[in-house]
PLY file of the C-alpha trace (Angstrom):
ply
format ascii 1.0
element vertex 129
property float x
property float y
property float z
element edge 128
property int vertex1
property int vertex2
end_header
-10.15 -22.15 -63.54
-12.60 -21.06 -66.21
-10.66 -19.47 -69.04
-12.62 -18.43 -72.10
-10.94 -19.38 -75.35
-13.75 -17.97 -77.54
-12.64 -19.74 -80.69
-9.92 -21.76 -82.33
-6.55 -20.24 -83.14
-7.31 -20.16 -86.85
-10.40 -19.89 -88.99
-9.35 -23.09 -90.77
-9.25 -25.14 -87.54
-12.64 -23.71 -86.53
-14.12 -24.66 -89.92
-12.68 -28.17 -89.64
-14.10 -28.56 -86.12
-17.57 -27.52 -87.32
-17.39 -29.84 -90.34
-16.51 -32.80 -88.12
-19.26 -31.81 -85.66
-21.76 -31.82 -88.55
-20.53 -35.24 -89.72
-20.94 -36.56 -86.16
-24.46 -35.13 -85.97
-25.41 -37.19 -89.04
-23.54 -40.23 -87.70
-25.35 -39.87 -84.36
-28.76 -39.80 -86.09
-27.97 -42.99 -88.03
-26.65 -44.79 -84.95
-29.73 -43.70 -82.95
-32.06 -44.86 -85.72
-30.52 -48.34 -85.79
-29.73 -48.58 -82.08
-26.04 -49.04 -82.86
-24.58 -48.66 -79.36
-21.05 -49.50 -80.52
-21.00 -46.55 -82.90
-22.63 -44.26 -80.32
-19.91 -45.15 -77.80
-17.23 -44.00 -80.26
-18.03 -40.31 -79.86
-19.98 -39.88 -76.61
-18.78 -39.51 -73.05
-19.41 -42.46 -70.75
-22.14 -40.57 -68.84
-24.03 -39.64 -72.01
-23.57 -43.15 -73.41
-25.28 -44.58 -70.31
-28.19 -42.13 -70.77
-28.50 -43.05 -74.45
-28.48 -46.80 -73.82
-31.25 -46.36 -71.22
-33.28 -44.31 -73.71
-32.76 -46.95 -76.40
-33.88 -49.68 -74.00
-37.05 -47.70 -73.18
-37.66 -47.07 -76.87
-37.65 -50.77 -77.59
-37.39 -52.24 -81.07
-38.81 -49.24 -82.93
-37.00 -48.45 -86.13
-36.48 -44.91 -87.31
-35.20 -43.52 -90.56
-33.79 -40.05 -90.27
-32.79 -37.98 -93.27
-31.01 -34.67 -92.74
-32.81 -32.18 -94.99
-30.87 -29.11 -93.93
-28.19 -28.64 -91.26
-26.18 -25.61 -90.22
-23.98 -25.17 -87.20
-21.98 -22.50 -85.49
-19.48 -22.47 -82.67
-21.01 -20.76 -79.64
-17.79 -20.87 -77.65
-15.01 -22.86 -76.06
-13.79 -22.68 -72.49
-11.35 -24.55 -70.32
-13.03 -25.95 -67.22
-10.61 -27.71 -64.95
-8.82 -30.45 -66.87
-10.99 -30.36 -69.97
-12.04 -28.09 -72.79
-15.77 -27.61 -73.25
-17.20 -26.46 -76.58
-20.78 -25.62 -77.46
-21.96 -26.00 -81.05
-25.42 -24.76 -82.03
-27.20 -26.79 -84.72
-30.19 -25.59 -86.73
-31.98 -27.24 -89.60
-34.61 -29.78 -90.57
-34.80 -33.54 -90.38
-37.23 -36.04 -91.82
-37.79 -38.67 -89.13
-39.68 -41.65 -90.53
-41.45 -39.29 -92.93
-42.26 -36.53 -90.41
-40.40 -33.23 -90.58
-38.68 -32.09 -87.40
-36.92 -28.82 -86.67
-33.39 -28.93 -85.29
-32.51 -26.24 -82.74
-29.99 -27.92 -80.45
-26.81 -27.12 -78.60
-24.26 -29.91 -78.48
-21.86 -29.83 -75.54
-18.53 -31.39 -76.48
-15.60 -32.10 -74.17
-11.94 -32.94 -74.67
-9.18 -33.52 -72.09
-6.63 -30.70 -71.94
-3.56 -32.86 -71.34
-4.47 -36.13 -73.08
-4.73 -37.49 -76.56
-8.18 -38.03 -77.91
-10.85 -36.25 -79.82
-13.91 -34.32 -78.84
-16.74 -36.34 -77.29
-20.41 -35.48 -77.12
-21.24 -34.86 -73.45
-24.78 -33.53 -73.77
-27.51 -32.16 -76.01
-29.74 -29.28 -75.07
-32.77 -28.78 -77.31
-34.50 -25.44 -77.69
-37.46 -26.55 -79.79
0 1
1 2
2 3
3 4
4 5
5 6
6 7
7 8
8 9
9 10
10 11
11 12
12 13
13 14
14 15
15 16
16 17
17 18
18 19
19 20
20 21
21 22
22 23
23 24
24 25
25 26
26 27
27 28
28 29
29 30
30 31
31 32
32 33
33 34
34 35
35 36
36 37
37 38
38 39
39 40
40 41
41 42
42 43
43 44
44 45
45 46
46 47
47 48
48 49
49 50
50 51
51 52
52 53
53 54
54 55
55 56
56 57
57 58
58 59
59 60
60 61
61 62
62 63
63 64
64 65
65 66
66 67
67 68
68 69
69 70
70 71
71 72
72 73
73 74
74 75
75 76
76 77
77 78
78 79
79 80
80 81
81 82
82 83
83 84
84 85
85 86
86 87
87 88
88 89
89 90
90 91
91 92
92 93
93 94
94 95
95 96
96 97
97 98
98 99
99 100
100 101
101 102
102 103
103 104
104 105
105 106
106 107
107 108
108 109
109 110
110 111
111 112
112 113
113 114
114 115
115 116
116 117
117 118
118 119
119 120
120 121
121 122
122 123
123 124
124 125
125 126
126 127
127 128
């Protein structure tokens, strides 16, 4: 049951989806920097949240300060897999992480139940850099 939806029904809904994805990227960076697990849990799947909390525990009490210098995104595609939609958004850009510039070249995998209320949740990040 893998039906390709390619994109949203309208350009406007696709643009809105990408705008919200970009806002969540920035929100994710801030929550990661401060170790705010409550905020991270708001928009990640339970499996990814567990991975993130383990990574934060390993990281320890280090503080980061991330500034988004440039950020672009594009919808790679959307498909229905079983009882959920899966979307891939490709992010490119530049961040300043505690004063050091980093390149962004990541795919975010987002999921949303087909038959339930609720928004898109971050299920995984795949970096290319």
